[in-house]
Structure formats: C-alpha cells, structure tokens
MARROBA-648573 format. One record per residue (C-alpha): residue in one letter; y, z, x. Coordinates in Angstrom, 1 decimal, always signed. Each point is the difference from the previous one (the first is absolute). Last residue first. Example, Ala and Ser with C-alpha at 12.3 -4.5 7.8 and 13.67 -1.06 7.14 Angstrom:
2
SITE aa     c2     c3     c1
SITE  S   -1.1   +7.1  +13.7
SITE  A   -3.4   +0.7   -1.4
***
This chain:
436
SITE aa     c2     c3     c1
SITE  N   -9.3  -18.0  -20.6
SITE  K   +0.5   +3.2   -2.0
SITE  A   -3.6   -0.1   -1.3
SITE  L   -1.4   -0.3   +3.5
SITE  L   +2.1   +2.8   +1.2
SITE  F   -0.9   +2.3   -2.9
SITE  S   -3.7   -0.7   +0.4
SITE  K   +0.2   +0.8   +3.7
SITE  L   +1.8   +3.3   -0.7
SITE  E   -2.6   +1.1   -2.5
SITE  N   -2.8   -0.9   +2.4
SITE  Y   +1.7   +2.0   +2.8
SITE  G   +0.0   +3.3   -1.8
SITE  V   +1.8   +2.4   -2.3
SITE  M   +3.1   -1.6   -1.5
SITE  T   +3.3   +1.1   -1.6
SITE  L   +2.9   -2.4   -0.7
SITE  K   +3.6   +0.9   +0.6
SITE  N   +3.4   -0.3   -1.6
SITE  S   +2.5   +2.9   +0.5
SITE  K   +3.1   -0.3   -2.1
SITE  L   +3.3   +0.7   +1.8
SITE  N   +2.0   +3.2   -0.6
SITE  R   -1.3   +1.5   +3.2
SITE  I   +1.4   -2.9   +2.0
SITE  G   +3.6   +0.7   -1.1
SITE  K   +1.2   +1.0   +3.5
SITE  I   -2.7   -1.0   +2.4
SITE  Q   +1.8   -2.0   +2.6
SITE  S   +3.3   +2.0   -0.3
SITE  P   -1.5   +3.0   +1.7
SITE  S   -0.9   +3.1   -2.0
SITE  E   +1.3   +3.2   +1.5
SITE  I   -2.7   +2.4   +1.0
SITE  K   +0.4   +3.5   -1.6
SITE  T   -0.6   +2.9   +2.4
SITE  N   -2.6   +2.8   +0.1
SITE  I   -1.3   -1.4   +3.3
SITE  I   -3.7   +0.2   -0.9
SITE  R   +0.4   -0.5   -3.8
SITE  E   +2.4   -3.0   +0.6
SITE  V   -2.5   -1.6   +2.3
SITE  I   -3.0   +0.0   -2.3
SITE  N   +1.5   -1.0   -3.3
SITE  A   +2.4   -2.4   +1.9
SITE  F   -2.8   -2.0   +1.6
SITE  K   +1.5   -3.5   -0.5
SITE  I   +3.5   +1.7   +0.4
SITE  P   -1.0   +0.7   +3.6
SITE  H   +0.7   -3.6   +1.0
SITE  A   -3.0   -1.6   +1.8
SITE  T   -1.0   -0.8   +3.6
SITE  E   +1.9   +2.4   +2.1
SITE  L   -1.3   -1.2   +3.4
SITE  F   -0.1   +2.6   +2.7
SITE  I   +2.1   -0.3   +3.2
SITE  G   -0.6   +2.1   +3.0
SITE  Q   +1.9   +0.3   +3.3
SITE  L   -1.9   +0.9   +3.1
SITE  S   +0.9   +1.5   +3.5
SITE  S   +0.5   +3.4   -1.6
SITE  P   -3.6   -0.1   -1.1
SITE  D   -1.1   +0.6   +3.7
SITE  E   -3.7   +1.1   +0.1
SITE  Q   -0.9   -1.6   -3.3
SITE  S   -2.2   +1.4   -2.7
SITE  I   +2.9   +1.8   -1.8
SITE  F   +1.9   -3.3   -0.2
SITE  Y   -3.0   -1.6   -1.7
SITE  D   -0.1   +2.9   -2.5
SITE  K   +3.7   -0.4   -0.9
SITE  I   -0.2   -3.8   -0.3
SITE  G   -3.0   +0.2   -2.3
SITE  L   +1.7   +2.6   -2.2
SITE  F   +3.0   -2.2   -0.5
SITE  G   -2.2   -2.9   -1.1
SITE  I   -1.7   +2.3   -2.5
SITE  A   +3.5   +0.9   -1.4
SITE  G   +0.7   -3.7   -0.3
SITE  H   -3.0   -0.5   -2.2
SITE  P   +0.9   +3.1   -2.2
SITE  D   +3.6   -1.1   -0.6
SITE  A   +2.7   +1.3   +2.2
SITE  I   +3.3   +1.7   -1.1
SITE  Y   +2.4   +0.8   +2.8
SITE  N   +1.9   +3.2   -0.8
SITE  N   +1.6   +0.1   +3.5
SITE  Y   -3.3   +1.1   +1.6
SITE  S   -1.5   +2.5   -2.4
SITE  F   -1.1   -2.9   -2.2
SITE  I   -2.3   -1.1   +2.9
SITE  E   -1.7   +3.4   -0.1
SITE  K   -0.5   -0.1   -3.8
SITE  I   -1.5   -3.5   +0.1
SITE  A   -2.2   +1.2   +2.9
SITE  S   -1.3   +3.0   -2.0
SITE  E   -0.9   -2.4   -2.8
SITE  T   -1.9   -2.3   +2.4
SITE  Q   -1.9   +3.0   +1.5
SITE  K   -1.1   +1.0   -3.5
SITE  D   -1.0   -3.6   -0.9
SITE  S   -2.2   +0.0   +3.1
SITE  Y   +0.8   -1.8   +3.2
SITE  S   -1.8   -2.4   +2.4
SITE  Y   +1.0   -0.9   +3.5
SITE  S   -0.4   -3.3   +2.0
SITE  S   +0.7   -1.2   +3.5
SITE  L   +0.5   -3.6   +1.0
SITE  T   +1.0   -1.9   +3.2
SITE  K   -2.2   +1.7   +2.6
SITE  K   -2.6   +0.6   -2.7
SITE  L   -0.4   -3.7   -0.6
SITE  K   -0.8   -0.7   +3.7
SITE  L   -2.7   +2.7   -0.1
SITE  L   -1.4   -1.4   -3.3
SITE  D   -0.5   -3.5   +1.3
SITE  N   -0.7   -2.0   -3.1
SITE  N   +1.7   -3.1   +1.4
SITE  F   +3.3   +2.0   +0.0
SITE  I   +1.9   -2.3   -2.4
SITE  K   -3.3   -0.5   -1.9
SITE  Q   -0.4   +3.7   -0.6
SITE  I   +3.5   +0.0   -1.5
SITE  R   -0.9   -2.9   -2.2
SITE  I   -3.2   +1.8   -1.2
SITE  F   +2.3   +2.9   -1.0
SITE  N   +1.7   -2.3   -2.5
SITE  S   -2.4   +0.6   -2.9
SITE  P   +0.4   +3.8   -0.1
SITE  D   -3.3   +1.6   -1.3
SITE  G   +0.8   +3.3   -1.7
SITE  V   +3.5   -0.9   -1.2
SITE  D   +2.2   +2.6   -1.7
SITE  M   +3.1   -0.8   +2.1
SITE  A   +2.1   -1.2   -2.9
SITE  N   -1.0   +3.2   -1.8
SITE  S   +1.9   +2.5   +2.3
SITE  I   -0.7   +2.8   -2.6
SITE  T   -3.7   -0.4   +0.7
SITE  Q   -3.1   -1.7   -1.5
SITE  I   -2.9   -0.4   +2.4
SITE  S   -1.4   -3.5   +0.7
SITE  K   -3.7   -0.3   +0.5
SITE  K   -0.6   -0.3   +3.7
SITE  P   -0.5   -2.8   +2.5
SITE  I   -1.8   +1.0   +3.2
SITE  Y   +1.4   -1.4   +3.3
SITE  N   -1.9   +1.7   +2.9
SITE  G   +1.7   +0.6   +3.3
SITE  S   +0.1   +3.8   -0.8
SITE  N   +3.6   +1.2   +0.3
SITE  L   +1.7   -3.4   -0.4
SITE  Y   -2.4   -0.8   -2.8
SITE  N   +0.6   +3.3   -1.8
SITE  L   +3.8   -0.6   +0.1
SITE  V   -0.7   -3.5   -1.4
SITE  A   -2.0   +1.3   -3.0
SITE  D   +2.5   +2.8   -0.8
SITE  N   +0.9   -0.2   -3.6
SITE  S   +1.3   +3.5   -0.2
SITE  N   +3.5   -1.2   +0.7
SITE  T   +0.7   -2.2   +2.9
SITE  S   +2.4   -0.4   +3.0
SITE  A   -0.9   -2.8   +2.2
SITE  I   +2.1   +0.7   +3.1
SITE  F   +1.1   -2.8   +2.3
SITE  H   +1.0   +0.3   +3.7
SITE  N   +2.5   -1.2   +2.6
SITE  I   +1.7   -2.7   -2.1
SITE  P   +1.3   -2.6   +2.4
SITE  L   +0.0   -3.2   -2.1
SITE  G   -1.8   -2.6   +2.0
SITE  M   -2.0   -2.0   -2.4
SITE  K   -2.8   +2.5   +0.3
SITE  N   +2.4   +2.7   -1.2
SITE  S   +0.9   -2.1   -3.1
SITE  I   -3.8   -0.5   -0.7
SITE  I   -0.3   +3.8   +0.1
SITE  G   +2.8   +0.3   -2.5
SITE  A   -1.7   -2.5   -2.3
SITE  C   -3.2   +2.0   +0.2
SITE  I   +2.1   +3.1   -1.0
SITE  N   +1.1   -1.7   -3.1
SITE  G   -3.4   -1.5   -1.0
SITE  F   -1.9   +3.3   +0.4
SITE  N   -1.2   +0.1   -3.6
SITE  G   +1.4   +3.5   -0.5
SITE  C   +2.0   +1.1   +3.0
SITE  P   +3.2   +2.0   +0.3
SITE  V   +1.4   -1.4   +3.3
SITE  S   +1.2   +2.1   +2.9
SITE  I   +1.9   -1.8   +2.7
SITE  V   +0.4   +1.2   +3.6
SITE  L   +2.8   -1.4   +2.2
SITE  K   +0.5   +1.0   +3.6
SITE  K   +3.4   +1.4   +0.8
SITE  T   +3.0   -1.7   +1.6
SITE  P   +0.7   -2.1   -3.1
SITE  N   +1.0   +3.1   -1.9
SITE  P   +0.7   -0.4   -3.8
SITE  R   -2.2   -3.0   -0.6
SITE  N   +1.9   -2.7   -1.9
SITE  K   -1.5   -3.1   +1.7
SITE  F   -3.4   +1.7   +0.2
SITE  A   +0.0   +0.8   -3.7
SITE  I   +1.0   -3.5   -0.9
SITE  F   -2.7   -1.5   +2.2
SITE  Y   -2.5   +2.4   -1.6
SITE  Y   +1.0   -0.8   -3.6
SITE  F   -0.2   -3.8   +0.5
SITE  M   -3.7   +0.2   +0.9
SITE  Q   -0.6   +0.5   -3.7
SITE  S   +0.3   -3.8   -0.4
SITE  L   -3.5   -0.3   +1.6
SITE  W   -1.9   +1.7   -2.8
SITE  R   +1.5   -1.4   -3.1
SITE  A   +0.0   -3.5   +1.4
SITE  I   -3.5   +0.5   +1.4
SITE  N   -1.5   +1.0   -3.3
SITE  I   -2.3   +3.1   +0.6
SITE  S   +3.2   +2.0   -0.6
SITE  N   -0.6   -0.6   -3.7
SITE  A   +1.5   -3.0   -1.6
SITE  S   -3.3   -1.9   -0.6
SITE  T   -0.8   -3.6   -0.8
SITE  L   -1.9   -1.9   -2.6
SITE  K   +0.1   -3.7   -1.0
SITE  I   -2.2   +0.2   -3.1
SITE  K   -2.8   -2.2   -1.3
SITE  D   -2.5   -0.5   +2.8
SITE  I   +1.0   +3.3   +1.8
SITE  L   -0.7   +1.9   -3.3
SITE  E   -3.5   -1.5   -0.4
SITE  P   -0.8   +0.4   +3.7
SITE  D   +1.0   +3.7   +0.1
SITE  I   +1.1   +0.7   +3.6
SITE  F   +3.7   +0.8   -0.7
SITE  A   -0.9   +1.9   -3.2
SITE  S   -2.2   +2.4   +1.9
SITE  K   +2.9   +0.8   +2.3
SITE  V   +2.3   +0.9   -2.9
SITE  M   -2.8   +2.1   -1.6
SITE  D   -0.5   +1.8   +3.3
SITE  Q   +3.7   +0.9   +0.1
SITE  C   -0.1   +1.5   -3.5
SITE  Q   -3.1   +2.0   +0.9
SITE  D   +1.8   +1.2   +3.2
SITE  F   +3.0   +1.0   -2.2
SITE  T   -2.2   +2.2   -2.1
SITE  G   -1.5   -0.4   -3.4
SITE  D   +0.8   -0.8   -3.7
SITE  I   +2.1   -3.0   +0.9
SITE  E   +3.5   -0.5   -1.6
SITE  I   +0.9   -3.7   +0.0
SITE  A   +3.6   -1.2   +0.4
SITE  T   +1.0   -3.6   -0.8
SITE  I   +3.1   -1.6   +1.5
SITE  N   +1.1   -3.6   -0.9
SITE  E   +2.4   +1.2   -2.7
SITE  N   -0.7   +3.8   -0.3
SITE  L   +2.3   +2.2   +2.0
SITE  T   -0.9   +3.4   -1.3
SITE  T   -3.5   +0.8   +1.4
SITE  L   +0.6   +0.0   +3.8
SITE  Q   +3.1   +2.1   +0.2
SITE  L   -1.1   +2.2   -2.8
SITE  E   -3.2   +0.9   +1.8
SITE  Q   +1.9   +0.9   +3.1
SITE  L   +2.4   +2.2   -2.1
SITE  K   -3.0   +1.8   -1.6
SITE  S   -1.6   +0.6   +3.4
SITE  V   -3.2   -1.8   +0.9
SITE  K   -3.6   +1.5   -0.3
SITE  G   -0.4   +0.4   -3.8
SITE  K   -1.8   -3.3   -0.4
SITE  P   -0.4   -1.9   +3.3
SITE  F   +2.2   -3.2   +0.3
SITE  L   -0.8   -3.7   -0.3
SITE  I   +2.9   -2.4   +0.1
SITE  I   -0.4   -3.6   -1.2
SITE  V   +2.9   -2.4   +0.9
SITE  D   +0.4   -3.5   -1.2
SITE  I   +1.8   -2.5   +2.3
SITE  G   +1.2   -3.5   -0.9
SITE  K   +3.6   +1.0   -0.4
SITE  V   +1.1   +3.4   +1.4
SITE  K   +1.1   +2.0   -3.0
SITE  Y   -0.7   +3.4   +1.7
SITE  F   -1.9   -0.6   +3.3
SITE  G   +1.9   +2.5   +2.1
SITE  D   +0.5   +2.5   -2.8
SITE  A   -3.7   +0.0   -1.0
SITE  V   -1.0   +0.1   +3.6
SITE  A   +2.3   +3.0   +0.8
SITE  G   -1.2   +1.8   -3.1
SITE  G   -3.6   -0.5   +0.7
SITE  T   +0.2   +0.8   +3.7
SITE  D   +1.5   +3.4   -0.6
SITE  G   -2.9   +2.0   -1.5
SITE  S   -3.6   -0.6   +1.0
SITE  T   +0.3   -3.6   -0.9
SITE  A   -2.5   -2.9   -0.3
SITE  V   +1.1   -3.6   -0.1
SITE  L   -0.9   -3.3   -1.5
SITE  V   +2.6   -2.8   +0.4
SITE  T   -0.9   -3.0   -2.2
SITE  I   +1.3   -3.3   +1.3
SITE  K   +1.0   -2.9   -2.3
SITE  N   +0.3   -3.7   +0.2
SITE  H   -0.5   -0.2   +3.7
SITE  K   +2.1   -2.6   +1.8
SITE  K   -0.7   +1.1   +3.6
SITE  I   +3.8   -0.1   +0.7
SITE  K   +1.0   +1.7   -3.2
SITE  N   -2.7   +2.7   +0.2
SITE  G   +0.9   +0.6   +3.6
SITE  Y   +3.7   +0.6   -0.8
SITE  S   -0.9   +2.4   -2.8
SITE  L   -2.5   +1.7   +2.3
SITE  C   +2.6   +0.5   +2.7
SITE  R   +2.5   +1.3   -2.5
SITE  A   -2.4   +2.4   -1.6
SITE  M   -1.3   +1.1   +3.4
SITE  F   +3.4   +1.0   +1.3
SITE  R   +0.9   +1.8   -3.2
SITE  A   -3.3   +1.9   +0.0
SITE  G   +0.1   +0.9   +3.7
SITE  V   +3.5   +1.3   -0.2
SITE  D   -0.3   +1.8   -3.3
SITE  K   -3.1   +1.8   +1.4
SITE  F   +2.2   +2.7   +1.6
SITE  A   +0.7   +1.4   -3.4
SITE  L   +2.9   +0.6   -2.4
SITE  T   -0.8   -2.8   -2.4
SITE  P   +3.1   -2.1   +0.6
SITE  G   +0.4   +0.8   +3.7
SITE  K   +1.5   +3.1   +1.7
SITE  F   -3.4   +1.7   +0.5
SITE  L   -0.6   -0.7   +3.7
SITE  E   +1.9   +2.9   +1.4
SITE  L   -0.7   +0.4   +3.7
SITE  T   -0.3   +3.7   +0.8
SITE  S   +1.3   +1.9   +3.0
SITE  I   -1.6   +2.6   +2.3
SITE  N   +1.3   +1.2   +3.4
SITE  E   +2.9   +2.2   -1.0
SITE  T   -1.2   +0.5   -3.5
SITE  I   +0.3   -2.2   -3.2
SITE  K   +2.2   -2.9   +1.2
SITE  V   +0.1   -2.9   -2.5
SITE  L   -0.7   -3.6   +0.9
SITE  P   +1.2   -2.4   -2.7
SITE  F   -1.9   -3.1   -1.1
SITE  D   +2.5   -1.8   -2.3
SITE  F   -0.6   -2.7   -2.6
SITE  S   -0.2   -3.8   -0.2
SITE  L   -2.8   -0.2   +2.6
SITE  T   -2.3   -2.3   -2.1
SITE  E   +2.7   -2.3   -1.3
SITE  E   +1.4   -0.6   +3.5
SITE  I   -3.6   -0.4   +1.4
SITE  I   -0.8   -2.7   -2.6
SITE  K   +3.3   -1.7   +0.8
SITE  Q   -0.8   +0.0   +3.7
SITE  L   -3.5   -1.4   -0.8
SITE  I   +1.6   -2.8   -2.0
SITE  N   +2.4   -0.9   +2.7
SITE  K   -2.7   +0.0   +2.7
SITE  P   -2.5   -2.2   -1.9
SITE  I   -3.2   +1.8   -1.1
SITE  E   -3.2   -1.2   +1.5
SITE  N   +1.6   -0.8   +3.3
SITE  G   -1.2   +3.2   +1.7
SITE  I   -0.8   +2.8   -2.4
SITE  F   -1.2   +2.8   +2.3
SITE  P   +2.5   -1.0   +2.7
SITE  E   +2.8   +0.3   -2.6
SITE  I   -0.7   +3.6   -1.0
SITE  V   +1.7   +1.9   +2.8
SITE  K   +2.9   -2.3   +0.8
SITE  F   +0.8   -0.4   -3.7
SITE  A   -0.2   +3.8   -0.6
SITE  I   +2.4   +0.7   +2.9
SITE  E   +2.5   -2.5   -1.3
SITE  N   -0.1   +1.5   -3.4
SITE  N   +0.4   +3.5   +1.3
SITE  S   +3.1   -1.1   +2.0
SITE  Y   -0.3   -0.4   +3.7
SITE  N   +2.1   +1.6   +2.8
SITE  E   -2.0   +3.2   -0.2
SITE  I   -3.1   -1.9   +1.1
SITE  S   +1.4   -0.6   +3.5
SITE  S   -3.0   +1.3   +2.0
SITE  I   -2.5   -1.3   -2.6
SITE  F   +1.5   -3.5   +0.0
SITE  N   +0.2   +0.0   +3.8
SITE  K   -3.7   +0.8   +0.2
SITE  D   -0.9   -3.2   -1.9
SITE  L   -2.6   +0.7   -2.7
SITE  I   -3.7   -0.3   +0.5
SITE  P   -2.0   -1.8   -2.6
SITE  I   -3.2   +1.6   -1.4
SITE  K   -2.8   -2.6   -0.1
SITE  E   -2.5   -1.5   -2.5
SITE  P   +1.8   +1.8   -2.8
SITE  F   -2.3   +2.1   -2.2
SITE  Y   -1.2   -0.7   -3.5
SITE  L   -2.0   +2.6   -1.8
SITE  G   -3.6   -0.9   -0.7
SITE  R   -1.5   -0.7   -3.5
SITE  D   -2.0   -3.0   +1.4
SITE  P   +2.5   -2.3   -1.9
SITE  A   +2.9   +1.7   +1.9
SITE  L   +2.2   +2.4   -2.0
SITE  G   +3.6   -0.7   -1.0
SITE  K   -0.8   -3.7   -0.7
SITE  I   +3.7   -0.9   -0.6
SITE  V   +1.2   +2.0   +3.0
SITE  A   -2.7   -1.3   +2.3
SITE  D   +0.7   -3.6   -1.1
SITE  L   +3.7   +0.5   +0.7
SITE  F   -0.6   +1.4   +3.5
SITE  G   -2.5   -2.6   +1.2
SITE  V   -3.8   +0.2   -0.4
SITE  K   -3.1   +0.7   +2.2
SITE  K   -3.3   -0.8   -1.7
SITE  S   -2.1   +2.8   -1.4
SITE  N   -3.0   +2.1   +1.3
SITE  Y   +1.7   +2.2   +2.6
SITE  N   +0.1   +3.1   -2.3
SITE  L   +3.4   +0.7   +1.5
SITE  S   +1.1   -3.3   -1.4
SITE  S   +2.1   -2.1   +2.2
SITE  Y   +3.7   -0.9   -0.2
SITE  K   +1.8   -2.9   +1.8
SITE  M   +3.4   +0.0   +1.5
***
C-alpha cells in the first residue's frame, strides 16, 4: 500500500514512511492509494473472531509487508488490551464505551498503535531520534503522553491551549515528564495545530530535526480507529436492524475512519457527525461551501475545532461529491445548554452517566431518528469517547451525583504538573532547535 499527499505535490510513500513523516513535505495529509475490500464471509461471520483477529484483518491491507505478521499481531494485542463494552441506553439506542484505556479516552487506541508502529519504524529506518510534535484540544495529549511514555529514541512535545482543557486532562499530559514535554499556548487549539503544521514545513527545522505528528492527521493514529466500528458491528444488539452510528466530532479523524470501514464493506447504514457549536462541517453539508471558523470554547472541549483537518480525507473518499457524501453522512450541532439537558436525560435511563461529548452523540442519534420515516427499523450506537470523571465539575452539577474515580487516575491529583508556556511559533521553533 502506498500513500499520497492530498496536496498532490509529494512522492508516494509506504506505511512506515508515512507514519514517520506524519505530514507530507507539501503539508498535505497522507491518504491510501486505494481502499481495500474485505471478504464478505469475514463480515457475515464477524462474531466468530476476537477483537484482535478483527483488528489484524482490518489494518493489515494498509500495512502490507512493512511490519511482519507476528510483530503486527503483538502491536494489536498491546493496543487492544482493554474492553470496549456496548451498553444499552434506550430500546433502540446503545453506547460504545471507548474510555476503558489508561487515559480514559478513545484516543488511547490510536496513540498506543501509533507509538508501537513508530517505535518499530524508527528501529528499522535507523533514525537516532524522532520528535513527536502534537496539538491537543483535550484528550489527545494525555493519550499520546501515555502511549509514548519512556519509548526509546522518541521525544514528545505536546501543545495545548491555555485554559481550554479540563484540569484532569491537563494533569494527564503534564505529570509524566521523562521524554514528554507539555507546552501551554496562549491561544486556541486551531492556533496550536497551525504551529504544528508550520513546524513540519520549516526548512531549518526539517534539516535538523526528525519531526512527526501524533494527531489524527497521522495515518497510524487515524486508521487504527477503524477498530471501534468493527467491534460495534460485531456486538450490535439487534442484527436484523440497520445500524446507524453517531460520532462526537472535533477533528473528524474518528468518523473518517468509520467511513473508511464502511467503504471496506462494513454494513453501517448511516453516520452522524454530532458537533458542538463548532459547526463548519454542518454548514458545508447545508450550503456546499466549506468555510473554516475560529474555534468556540464549549463544555465538550475535545471537539472545539473550527477547521477540522481530517474533513479533507472525507471529501477525498467521496471525490468531493456532496450529494454522495450526504447519503452517508448527516450532521447536527448542539449548544452547551442542549448538551447539559442530554446528560440529564441519559442519566434518567438507568442512572447512566455520560460525558459532554457522548451526550452530543446521543442527541445526534435522536434527531436523526426523528428525521426518518421508519425509525423502528434502525438501531443507533453513539460513541462515548471519554470517561465522565474528566468533566466531573460539569457532570456532577447536572446530575447531582458524585462520580466514582476509576483506578486509572487515583493519585494523579497529587502529582506535580510540569509545563512550559509559549505565545507564538517563533518561540516554539527556538525551543525545538535548542532541545535538539
């Protein structure tokens, strides 16, 4: 499998080179030259396969012979080392819990998979050191910090917007130290992300530092998210009904991986991009004009992205045909007030506690069902992307209930937070050059 830049001005590369580069030299995102089709017998008998076996069959065509079978199997085993339970909320709506990993966020899968692929690639390509530069709007930072912690030959630099991540999220990315450096940027997530992209095309940095990114722009982070959708399909409550999946969307990498899964042959009937007030994609679906916006701060902060990088990959999948895209994807946008009401409503169903992102996913399913002539023929699954403890100050106030702290974070509040503070790109560039 070869990967091309979506700016179409860079050479095609193999999987490991695309992972190591992160972004193509022309600043374009890498995209596979073709989307493989899975055997129909595999899909029809998917319940007979373990999660690890499913993940191998799904990802192997995108890697080819660049990673030996036994090593890829071990990478998958270490990546999917926790559960992905499907929990019934209402008669026709369930949630797939993706927060059982070490940092309590769906991004644990992508971060762990990428860290192990990058470590293998670094060894094969014989690079002395790779610097992972990543921007986070919330959960990516903690997942990347944990996934790459103490990995030899890899330094990690994480940029996060000042005052726009939760206290727990900040602790997760600022307390590990070792090969992890957290930098607080006085700005928005979009500004953090733009600084990362600027670094990748800076000739002086490229000449002296081997840079890559661990955002979902990296193919290893992005493609491994396909695993969720196959697991959801395998465990769907009612195989006789058409499956609709609602994804809380920020940078649109997760839902893009879902759409790739569908193109590979996974029979998901429809996708819903559920967003907060950052609604650039919703506006595009309604108007046909994609206009990036300045990000708006909300209580679902991991989705506070005004110009989602991965949407260009979704456009590529459909060859920029808006009508075809709308047959597969719908989008809805919700305010903080609506999100809070949804958290309260979900809690009324068997005391289930949702985080703000999952609550938005739930609302998307509800609104899509209302728009359909025969919603009884559908079953909906929304992705619960983060543990509600990360937003305890918001959720506990809404449901008037204390959230029990999971084992993954017990003691983290007693750790010392270490972070640097910067304002603009020039300051970041000087730091990177001095560090290397």
